[in-house]
N, C-alpha and C positions, 0 to 999 in steps of 0.2 A: 381243727388244730387240737393237738393233744396237750393237756395240762394235768400230769399225774397228781392224783389226790394225796399221795404220800409225801409230796414236796411242799415247801413253803415258797412264797414269791415276794418280790420287792417291787416298789413303784418304778424302779429303773430297769425292770424286765430281767432280773436275775432269778434263778431258781436256787433253792437252798435245801440240802438234805442234812439232817442232824443225826449223828451217831456218837454216843459216848463223849459228849462235849466237844466234838469236832464238826465243823460245818464244811460241807463240800459245796462249792459254788460254780455255777455255769450260767449261760444265757438261755432264755426260753426259746421254744420253737417260734413264738411270735417275733422275738427280737431278731433271730437269725433270718427269718423270712423278710422282715423289713430291711435288713442290711443287704441281703443278697449273698452272692458267692464270697465267702471269707477267704482271704489270701494270706493273712498274717495275724498271729496272736503275740502280743508283747506280754510275756509272763512276768508275774511279780517275783521279787527277790525273797527267797526263803529266809525266815528269821525276822522279817519286817513286822513291826507292830502297826496295827491299823485301828482306826476308830470307825464306828458305824458312819457311813456316808462318805468315807475317804475314797478317792479314785485309786484303785489298786493296780489296774492294768488297762490295756486297750486291745480291741479287736478291729482289724481293718478288712474292709470288703472292697470290691471293685467300685462301690458307690460312695463309701464313707468310712470314717473312723469313729468308733463308739467307745466311750469309757465304760469300764466295768467297775462297779462300786462295791465296797465292803458292806454287807448287810448287817453285820454285827462287829463289835470290837473284838480284837484277838491278835494272835501272832500267826503269820503265814508259816505253815508247817510243810507244805508241799505244793509244787506247781506241776502241771501235767506236761512234762517235757515232750511227749508225743505230738503235742499241738504245734511245736516249733517248726516241724517239717510237714505237718498235715492239718493246717487250719480248717480245711474243708470237712474234717471229721465232725465239726460242730454242725455244719449244714446237714450232714448225713444222719447224725444221731445227737441232737442237742442235749438230751437228758443222759446219754451215756458218755458224753465228751465233756467232763468237768474241766474247769480251768485251774482252780486252786482250792486249797483247804486251809482253814484257820482253826487254831485251838481257841475256843470261845472264852473270853475273860469276863463277860457280863451276861449271864443267862437271862437276866430280866429283860433284855432287849428282844428276846424271842417273841414277845407279845406284839412287836411292831411289824412282824411279817404277816403276809396275807395267806389265806388258804386258797385252794384252786378256784372255788366259786367266786370269791371276792376278786381275785386276779382277773378271771374271765370277764366279770362285770366291768372292771376298770378299763380293760382294753376293748370292750364291746364285742366279745366273741362268745 
């Protein structure tokens, strides 16, 4: 399994990319593998304020529905509308198929995210 070193990770199996105070969030290769074939992504509402740990949206597979959490506090600035009609894109490219972006409001929370090695150890890979 692939866990890019340039990304940060959460205990809920989200990946996070930070650029200029904006966090781009998706689910990891491990998460999509555990879920199986994704069939629907419930996208978050742009403009919504979220706290770290809030459920922001859901992904649905043929096996289960999984919640996607906010790794950091912020305001949802964008949702990946492409996923509304192509949830399977996450299975094909989990790190290229982001789900939503937030403008970070508390940069101190970045220290709570895991690096790739720590995340691999957490999931036993």
